[in-house]
C-alpha positions as CSV (number, residue, x, y, z in Angstrom):
1,M,-7.1,7.2,40.6
2,T,-6.6,3.5,40.6
3,V,-5.6,3.1,36.8
4,L,-2.8,6.2,37.1
5,A,-1.9,4.3,40.5
6,D,-1.2,1.6,39.2
7,L,0.4,3.0,35.9
8,L,3.0,5.3,37.8
9,D,3.9,1.5,39.6
10,G,4.7,0.0,36.7
11,N,6.5,3.5,35.8
12,A,8.6,2.7,38.8
13,A,9.5,-0.8,37.6
14,H,10.3,0.7,34.0
15,A,12.9,3.6,36.2
16,D,14.8,1.0,38.3
17,A,15.3,-1.1,35.1
18,F,16.1,1.3,32.4
19,D,18.0,3.9,35.2
20,D,21.5,3.3,33.4
21,R,20.3,2.9,29.7
22,F,19.9,6.9,28.8
23,D,23.8,7.4,29.2
24,D,24.6,7.3,25.8
25,V,21.3,9.1,24.3
26,Q,20.8,11.8,26.9
27,D,21.9,14.5,24.4
28,A,20.7,13.3,21.2
29,Q,19.4,10.4,19.3
30,H,20.3,8.5,16.0
31,P,17.4,5.7,16.1
32,D,18.0,3.1,13.3
33,A,14.6,3.1,12.6
34,V,11.7,5.1,12.4
35,T,8.2,2.9,12.7
36,V,4.8,4.2,12.3
37,C,2.6,1.9,14.1
38,C,-1.9,2.3,14.7
39,S,-2.9,4.1,17.3
40,D,-4.1,0.9,19.3
41,S,-3.9,-0.8,22.9
42,R,-2.8,-3.9,21.4
43,V,-0.2,-2.7,19.1
44,L,2.9,-2.8,21.3
45,Q,5.2,-0.6,19.5
46,D,8.3,-1.1,21.4
47,E,7.9,-4.9,22.7
48,M,7.2,-6.0,19.0
49,W,10.5,-6.0,18.4
50,G,11.8,-7.0,21.8
51,N,13.3,-3.6,21.9
52,D,14.5,-2.2,25.4
53,D,16.6,0.3,24.3
54,P,16.5,3.5,24.3
55,G,17.5,5.5,21.2
56,H,17.0,2.1,19.1
57,V,13.2,2.8,17.4
58,F,11.9,6.1,17.1
59,T,7.8,5.3,17.5
60,A,5.1,7.4,16.0
61,S,1.2,6.2,16.0
62,N,-1.6,7.5,14.9
63,I,-4.9,5.8,13.6
64,G,-4.4,3.7,10.4
65,N,-0.6,4.1,10.6
66,R,-0.6,6.7,8.6
67,V,2.6,8.5,6.8
68,L,0.9,11.2,5.3
69,Q,-1.4,14.5,6.6
70,R,-2.6,17.8,4.9
71,A,-0.5,20.9,5.2
72,D,-1.9,23.5,3.1
73,G,-4.0,21.5,1.2
74,D,-1.9,19.6,0.5
75,E,-0.6,16.1,1.2
76,V,2.8,15.7,2.6
77,V,4.6,13.6,4.9
78,S,4.0,13.2,8.5
79,G,6.1,14.8,10.1
80,D,6.6,12.4,13.1
81,V,7.5,10.4,10.5
82,L,9.7,12.6,8.3
83,Y,11.5,14.3,11.8
84,P,14.0,11.3,12.7
85,I,14.5,10.7,8.5
86,A,15.5,14.8,8.0
87,H,17.1,15.4,11.4
88,T,18.5,12.1,13.2
89,G,20.2,10.2,9.9
90,T,17.6,7.5,10.1
91,E,17.2,5.2,6.8
92,T,14.6,2.1,7.8
93,A,11.3,3.3,7.9
94,V,8.9,0.6,8.5
95,V,4.9,1.3,8.8
96,V,3.0,-1.5,11.1
97,G,-0.4,-2.0,10.2
98,H,-2.3,-4.6,12.6
99,T,-5.1,-7.1,11.8
100,G,-8.6,-6.1,12.9
101,C,-8.0,-2.9,12.6
102,G,-10.7,-0.3,13.7
103,A,-9.3,2.3,11.2
104,V,-9.6,0.8,8.3
105,T,-12.6,-0.7,9.2
106,A,-14.1,2.5,9.5
107,T,-13.2,3.5,6.4
108,Y,-14.6,0.8,4.6
109,D,-17.7,1.4,6.5
110,A,-17.3,4.8,5.3
111,L,-16.7,4.2,1.5
112,T,-19.5,1.2,1.5
113,G,-22.3,3.4,3.1
114,D,-22.2,1.8,6.1
115,A,-20.8,4.7,8.8
116,G,-22.2,6.2,12.1
117,E,-21.5,9.5,13.2
118,E,-18.1,10.0,14.4
119,P,-16.7,13.1,16.0
120,P,-14.8,15.6,13.7
121,G,-11.1,14.2,15.2
122,I,-12.0,10.4,13.7
123,T,-13.7,11.5,10.8
124,H,-10.9,14.0,9.6
125,C,-8.7,10.3,10.4
126,I,-11.1,8.8,7.9
127,D,-10.9,11.1,5.5
128,L,-7.4,11.1,5.3
129,L,-7.3,7.0,4.7
130,A,-10.3,7.1,2.3
131,P,-9.1,8.1,-1.1
132,H,-5.7,6.0,-0.4
133,L,-8.0,2.9,-0.1
134,E,-11.5,3.0,-2.0
135,P,-9.9,1.3,-5.0
136,G,-8.7,-1.5,-3.2
137,V,-12.5,-1.8,-1.8
138,E,-13.4,-1.6,-5.2
139,A,-11.1,-4.4,-6.1
140,L,-11.9,-6.6,-3.0
141,P,-12.8,-10.4,-4.3
142,E,-16.5,-10.7,-4.2
143,D,-16.3,-13.5,-2.0
144,A,-14.6,-11.9,0.5
145,D,-16.5,-12.0,4.2
146,R,-16.3,-8.8,6.5
147,D,-13.6,-10.1,8.3
148,G,-11.2,-10.9,5.2
149,A,-12.3,-7.9,3.3
150,I,-10.9,-5.7,6.2
151,N,-7.8,-7.4,6.9
152,R,-6.7,-7.6,3.0
153,L,-7.5,-3.6,3.0
154,V,-4.7,-3.2,5.7
155,E,-2.2,-4.9,3.6
156,Y,-3.6,-2.7,1.2
157,N,-3.5,0.6,3.4
158,V,0.1,-0.5,4.4
159,D,1.2,-0.7,0.8
160,R,-0.2,2.7,0.0
161,Q,2.1,4.2,2.8
162,V,4.9,2.8,2.0
163,E,4.4,4.0,-2.0
164,F,3.6,7.5,-0.7
165,L,6.8,7.3,1.4
166,R,8.4,6.1,-1.5
167,D,7.3,8.8,-3.8
168,S,8.0,11.7,-1.4
169,D,10.9,14.3,-2.5
170,D,11.4,14.7,1.2
171,V,12.0,11.0,1.9
172,P,15.8,10.6,0.3
173,A,15.8,7.2,-2.2
174,D,18.5,5.5,0.0
175,V,16.1,5.4,3.0
176,D,14.7,1.6,2.8
177,V,10.8,1.7,3.2
178,F,9.4,-1.5,4.6
179,G,5.3,-2.5,5.2
180,V,4.8,-5.2,7.3
181,V,1.7,-6.6,9.4
182,Y,1.1,-6.7,13.2
183,D,-1.1,-10.1,13.7
184,F,-3.3,-10.8,16.6
185,Q,-5.6,-12.3,15.5
186,D,-4.8,-15.6,14.4
187,V,-4.8,-14.7,10.6
188,Y,-1.6,-15.3,9.3
189,G,-1.5,-18.4,11.0
190,G,2.1,-18.1,13.0
191,K,2.1,-17.0,16.6
192,R,0.1,-14.5,18.0
193,G,1.7,-10.9,17.9
194,E,4.2,-11.9,15.2
195,V,5.4,-9.1,12.6
196,H,4.4,-10.1,8.9
197,V,6.6,-9.0,5.8
198,I,4.3,-7.8,3.3
199,N,6.2,-5.2,1.6
200,A,9.8,-4.0,0.7
201,N,10.6,-1.0,-1.2
202,G,7.9,-1.5,-3.3
203,E,8.0,-4.9,-4.2
204,R,4.5,-6.6,-2.7
205,D,5.4,-10.1,-4.4
206,P,5.6,-12.9,-1.2
207,E,8.0,-14.7,-3.9
208,T,10.2,-12.3,-4.9
209,L,10.6,-10.6,-1.6
210,R,11.7,-14.2,-0.5
211,D,14.4,-14.5,-3.0
212,E,15.7,-10.8,-2.5
213,H,15.7,-11.0,1.2
214,S,16.6,-14.2,2.1
215,D,17.5,-13.4,5.5
216,I,13.7,-13.0,6.8
217,A,12.2,-15.4,3.9
218,E,10.5,-16.7,6.5
219,R,8.6,-13.7,7.9
220,V,7.2,-13.3,4.5
221,H,3.5,-13.6,4.2
222,R,0.8,-11.8,2.5
223,L,-3.4,-12.7,2.4
224,W,-3.7,-10.7,-1.1
225,T,-2.1,-10.1,-3.9
226,Y,-3.4,-7.7,-6.3
């Protein structure tokens, strides 16, 4: 029980700090943004934004920061991402990939024939990602090493998830959809833990992004333009 006891000690400190921060959101929520992040212990969903304000960010996470799921044989926007857009007035969605993503790695290995056996639940997630990443695998530069291939595909996956949201009839056209990568592996050359913008409403060209979004120009970086 040592781990749980440690977690509960941390929660006690959290409850002390947050005791008076729920007054305005006890009965309803109207988050400014929904983020979908990869399920990874190194991806700190609220902390990466410096957020300690309940009700500000609606956080969703899954293997591979997917915005899609299968329902009745079709691919649809995942309910955990769609809920705040459909029901709480949220008009900003952020897809958050991260360097060295295990889900992207597993999908890359599956597509290149190097995958090992996985439990059915993990295989299901890989199967959801694979059709969307396969064209990216085929487009990789021939001289890309394994790490370089994976991190290029991290960007490619974020782009595909942004595209899926923007193409869905369930997501209103006035919802802004951004794609970013959280870097804790020194891949982008900034500080560890920085978020780098790679996509804004489908635009992927870094120079165009900097021109169109001057307020975040210094945070726009891409490893791969394809």
